[in-house]
N, C-alpha and C positions, 0 to 999 in steps of 0.2 A: 839178167831177166828178173824183174821184181816178183814178189809173191802174188800180187794181184793178177798179173799176166799169167803166171803159172796156174793159178786157180781157174782162170777162164779157160785155159788150154785143157786142163784136166777134165773140166765139165764137158767140153766139146768132145774130147776123146771118149769119155764114158758114154755119151750119147751116141756117137758114131759106132762104138764097139757093140752097144746094145742092138743097133740096127743090123750089124753084120752077123754077130754070133747068135742073136736071137732070131735071125732070119725074118725080122719084122719089116714090113714095107715102109719105106720112108716117103714122105709127101713134101712137095715144094709149095711154099706159100709166099708169093710177092704181096706186099701191102704198102699202102700209103697212109700217112698219119698226119692229122692236124694237131699240133702241139699248142695247147691253150697258153695264154699269157702266164708266165711263170715268175720265178724268183732267181736272182743272180747275186752271188756273194763273191767278192774278190778282196784279197789283201794287197793288191797292187797299189792302190791309192784310195784316198777318202772318196773320190768320185765313184769308184767301183763298188763300194760297200753297200750291200742290201738294196739293190735296185730291181725294179720290175722289168720284165722282158715283153716284147711284142709276140704275137702269134707266129708260129713257124710251121714248116712242112718237112717231114722226114720220109724217105723211101727206104724200104728194107726187103730183104729176101731171107726167109726162114726155111729150115729143113727139120721136120718133126716126124717121129715114128708114130705108127698107130699104137694104142695102149699096149704096154709090155707086160706089166703086172699091176694088180690093184688099181686099175684105171689110170696108171701113170704113163706118160709119154715123155720122151727126151729128144733133144735136138740142139741145133745151133742156128745162129743168124748173124747177119751183117747189116748195118744200117748206115745211112748217110744223111746228115742234116743239111738242108739248105740254110744259108746264113740267116740268122735272126738278130734283131737289134735290142739293145737296152732302151728303156723309155727315158733316154737322155738326149738332149739336143746335140747334134753333130756326131753322134756315136754311130760308127759304121756297121759293126756286127761281129758275130762269132759263130762257130759251128764245131761239131764233133763227128767223127766217123768211128763206129764201134763194132767190135766182134764180141759175141756173147753166147753163153749156154742157156738152154731153156729146159725148165721142168714144168710139165702141164698135168694137172689132175682133173679128170672128168668127174665133176661132183654129182650131176644129175642130167636127165634127159626127159623132155616133155614136148609133145606136139612136133616131133621131128627136129627140135632144137637141142643141141648139145651144149650144156653149160659147164664151163671149166674155170678153175683157178690156176693162175700161172705165175711163175717167177723167173726172172732173168738175172744172171750175174756175168759180168764181162769186163772188158778193158777198152778204154777210149784210145785207140791206136793213133788217131790223128786229132789234134786240137788246133783249130785254125782261128786266127783272129785278124781283124782288119782294123787299121787306124790305131786306136788307143792301145791295143794289145801289143803290137809290134814295137811301138815307140811311145813313150809317155814323157812329157816335158815337165820338169820340176824346177822352178826358179831359173828358167832359160836353159837348163841342162837336159839334153835328151837321154832318157834311160831306156836302153834297148832290152828286150826280153826274148828268151827262147821258150817256146810253148811246148809243154810235154803233156802226155795223156795221163789218165788215172782211172780210178774205179768207176764202174757203171753198175747200177742195180735197179731193178724195177719189179713191180708186182701189181696184179690186177685181175680182171675177169675177162672171159672170152665166150662168145656165143657163135657156134657153128651151125649153119643150115645148108645142107647139100654141099655145094662147092664154095659157098661164100661164108665169110665170118666177119664179126665185129668185135673190137676190143676197147676196153677202157682201162688204162694203165697209169700208175704213178711212176715217174722216172727220176732218177738222180744221176747226174753226170759230174765227174770230178776231173780236175786237171791241175797243172802247175805252171806258173809263169816264173821262169828262172832268169833273174837279172844278169845281164852280161856286163853291166857297169859296176855293180856292187855284189858282194857275196850275200845274196838274198833270194829266197824262193817264196813266192806268193801262192797260196792255195786258192783254187777257183772251184766254185760249186754252182751248178745250174739244176733247178728242179722244175718239173712241169707235169701236167696231167695230159696224156695223149689219147686221142680217139682215132682208131684205125679201122679201115675196111680193107679186105683182101679176098683173094680167090685161090682155090686149089688148081695147080696146073700139072 
């Protein structure tokens, strides 16, 4: 188990422990996100280096405590990206499924709207790729890749009003494409700004 995965698990455990031992009520928030056109970096081939991505959609479920101390709340979440494409002809798409911890700081409140700053740290447990990711042909030789997860982190702002909320968050996803043809591992990075709406259930 690598250190990134351990860090994400520790953050989740701390959040859940705070909920239990602090006897704070925890709240469930499903949300849907529109991921703006972003940036994709890949070391797999020249075609994959520094390309733009198309708009994508992500679904998530988060569990967050009420403020525990100094307006701080803790929790965890899991998210699933629907495949999005690079802005490259004939490129089919990629996606991540992520587990992450949450730290949320309530900065101020006005007119019944709660304004918070939040941060996420987690691990991309699933990194899926279609087409060019699974096999890439170089000079007529097919190079097969095994896709592995990596670090996820995000930061942004959140506005809560009654049972509804809106978020604007910068996100970065990491992964690795490990060649099964040669002894080579290619780093993958995907960054986007995400706009989310959700509801308390």
